[in-house]
N, C-alpha and C positions, 0 to 999 in steps of 0.2 A: 884362615882358620884360627880360632881363638886358642890362646895358650894359657894354661893355669899357672899363675904366679906362685912360686914357692913361698912358704911361710918363713918369716925371719927366724933366725936362731935365737934362743934365749940370750939376752944381751948382758953386758956388764952393768954394774950399778952406777955408772958414771954420771948419768944425767937424770935427776929425779925431780918431778913436779908434784906438788900436793894439791888436792882438790878438797875444799871444805864447803859443806852446805849448811846454811844458817837460816833461822827464822825466830825472831823475837827472843834471842838469848844473848844480848850484847855482852853481859858480864862474863859469860863463859867463852864467847868468841874472842874477847880481848885477851884472855889468858892463853887460849889456843894459838892465836896469831903471834903473840909475844914469844911463845915457846918455839914455834916454827921458824920465825924470822931471826931468832937467836942462833940458828944453825948457820954454819958457813956456807957460802955459795957452792963449794965443792960437794956438800951434802944435800943441798936443796937449791935448785936453780930458780924456782918460782913457786908462787902460791896463787891458785885460782879460787876465789871465794864466790859462791853463788848465793846471793841474798834473795831469799824467797819472799819478797814483798813484806819485809819486816816493817813494823809500825812503832818500834820502841827506840828510835834514834839510831839504829844500826847503820842505815844508809848515810846519815850525816857524818857519823864517826868514821865510816870507811872512806868517805870522800876526802876526809882530812888527813888520811895516812899518806906518807910520802916515800915509803920504801919502794924502790924501783922493781923489786921482785913481786910486788903485790898487784894482781889483776882482779878487778871486781866485776861480776856479771850481775846486774840487777833485774829481777823479774817483777813485772807490774802486778802479777797475781801469784799466789802461792801454788806452785805446781807439785808440791810434795817432795819428800826426800828422793823418791825415785826419779822424778822429773829433774830435780836439782843435780843429782849425780849424772844423769844422762847428759844434760847440757854442759856441766862442768868438765866431765871427762872428754866429751867430744871436742869442746873448745880447746882444752889443754893439748890434746893430740894434734889438732890442726895448727895451733899457734906456736907450739914449742917442739913438736916431734920428739918427745922425750924417750929415753930408754925405758923408764919406769914411771908409773903414777903411784901415788899413795893417797887413799881416800879416807875421810873421817867426817863425823858430825861436828858441830861447833863445840860440843862438850867432850870430845875425844881429842887426845893429843899425844904425841910421842913422849915417853919418859925423857929426861934430860940427855940421856945417851942413846935414845932409841934409834935415831937416824944413823948415828955413827955405827951402831951395832949392825944395822942393815947393810951398810957399805962394807963392813968387815966380814960379811959372810963369804965362804969360799966361792970359787967360780960357780955361778948360779947353776944349780941342778933343778930348779923349779921355774915354772912359768909364772907363778904368783906366790906370794908369801903372806901368811897370816901371822900377825904379831900376837904375843901373849898380852892380854888386856886385863888390867887390874883396876880396882877402885883406888882413889887417892890414898885410902887407908892402908893399902897393900894387899887386900883380899882379892882373890880371883873374881872377875866380873862374870857372873853366870851367863848373862844374855849374850856375851861375846865369846863363849867357849866354842871353839871349832868342833866339827864332828865328821864322822864317816857315815856314809849312807848305809844303814843296816840291811837294806834290800840288795846291796851289792857285795856285802862282806859277811861271811858265815859267822865269824866270831861275834861281831857286833849284833847280828840278827838274833842269835840265841841268847846273848847277854840281855838284850832288850826284851825279848819275849818272856824270859823267866825273871821278871821283876826288876830289871835294871832301870826301867824308865829312861829319863834323859841321860843318866850316867851310863846306860848301856851302849850308847852310840856316840857320845861326846868324848873328847879327850879327857883323861883323868887328871886329877891334881898332880899325880906323880909324873905325868908327861910334861908338866910345866918345868920340871927339873931335868928333863931328859935331853937327848941330842937333837931332837927334831924328828918329824914324821910326816908322811903324806896323809892329807885329809881330802875330803870331798866338798865340804860346805863351811863357809865362815861368814862373818859379818863385815859391814863396811866401816868398821872402826879399826884402823891400823891394817888395812888390806893393801898390799903392794902388788901392782899389776904391770907385767912387762908388755912391751910392744907386741910381742908374739901372742900373748894372751888376748889382747884387744883384737888382733887379727882373727883369732879363733872364736871368740865369744861376742864380739861387737860391743854394744853398750847396753846398760840397764834399760828395761822397758819402762818408759815414763808413764804409761797408762796404769801402772800398779799404784801410783801415788805414794802410799807408805806401806810398810810391813812386807816382808818377804822378797823385796826386790834384790837384796843382797844374797839371800839363800838361793833364789832362782838363778841369779847370775852366776854364782860360784858353782852350783851344781851343774848348770849348763856348760860352764867352762870345762869341768871335769868330764862331762859326757862327750864333749867335743875333742877330748884327747889332751887337755891341758893338765899339767901337774901342779897341784897346790901343796906347798909345804908349810907346816906349822913350825915356826922357829922360836923357841922359848926365850932365846937370848935377846930377841927384838921386842922390847917392852913398850906398851902404850898405857896411858891412863884414861879412864872413862869416868868423868865427874857426873855420874848419872843421877838425875832426879825425876825422870819422866814418870816412873811408876810409884813414886813415894806416896804412901797413904791411900792407894787405890783399893787394896784388899779384894782383889778379884774383879773390880769394876773397870769398865772402860771410861776414861775421862779425857776428853769429852766423849759422849756416847757414840758419835758417828764413827769413831775409830773401829768399832766392832765390825762394821761392814768390811772394811779393807782387810782387817786381820783374818776374818774367816774366809773371805773370797780368795785372797792370795795364798792362804795356807792350803786350800784345796788344790790350787795349781801346783804348789810345791810337792804336796803328797802324791799327786798324779805323776809328776816327773820322777820322784824318788821311788815309788812303789811299783810302777809298771802294772802288770796284770793283777797284782795284789791290792791295787787301789780300792776296789769295791769292797773287799772284806775289811779293809782298814776303816772305811766309812762307817761300818756297823759299830765300830768301837768309838770313834771320835764324835760322831754327830750327837748321840745322847749326851755326852759330856758338855758339848757346846750349848745345847738347849738348856741344860741344868744350870748354866751360868745365870739364867734369868733370876735366880734367887738373890743374886748380888745387886740387883737393879730395882730395888723397891722404889716405887713412885714413877718408874719409867719402863715398866716391864713390857707394855705393848710396843713401845718404840724399839726396845732391844730385840724382841722377837721379830718385828717387822724388818729391821736391819739384817738380822741373822738369816731369816728365810730368803731375803733377796740376795744376800751374799752367797748362800748355798746354791740358789738357782743360777746365779751368774757364774759362780765358780765351776759348777758342773757343766754349764754350757760354754765355758771359756769365753765369756763375754766381758770385755774390758772397756766398753764404751760409755758406761754410766758416768755422767758428769758429777763433779764434786758438789755442785749446787743441788743436784737431785739427792745425793747421799745426805746432805744437810737437811733436806726436806723430809727424808725418811726418818731422821732422828728427831723430828719435831713432835713432841708428845701431844701437841694440840690436835693431832689426828690426821694431819696431811700425810697421804701415802706417797706423794711425789709423782710428777708426771714423767713418762718415759722420754 
């Protein structure tokens, strides 16, 4: 007769391994790795870097590094951030069996005292911890602001419904000065994951490629019974340049597909039976984004309609090559 194995208890912070995913941003990766490897072994046992087929010299530079705590996983093709985090987290758990993982992009890194602050937390009450993420200038990084699912919490639901927008369900600037709080969703910049959380939620879905993999993973962890805490005293920096100068556009255009498809999956998980009324609000806004894509509007609409169809059908099998073909303004609709 089979026996269900008990989940591990939340562990101490004694053994921490970092996972960093990189693609063609060597200058930012160098700063991040220097910051991580400046930490003593007691605070950081190892760093796993997943190089997503970089072509800017990243592979050569990584091969020349000699710190024994650094382990590099090289992908022959770019499998996206989702694929990188899935591979890196899985390998880190198998190779090191750590108490905790901490994940980040190549342009995200702990503040100089960030890892020390994590280890200084009281005996863990959380299964995962979200850091407070700031721009290097010291301003709160909006895209990394954790949130509570408004469909699960009455206060956040009404605050969002009556004009709160993103601020209705995200933690407030005042919360960044507070004692910490439970959240439902956060990003993969400065996200600490216990061994227990991995047992509960598994690994990110590599088929998502980019966008929403962190939201779906963390919301799924909460749904599975994991407790995620926002700890303002644990600070990270995000040297973000991804959206600079875009002004509402997707650059490159193919990103529109993953953004819209994966957001539908996140909305479905978050909203439950209210998912369909939510669509009546969000779909017109998405289509109106076409105004930002002068000269490539046909391709934008093609990508968005395919994203909506695949998202509603929960189809995650479309290849990245096909997505690139859909983005080709030359008229190719891409083969299935």
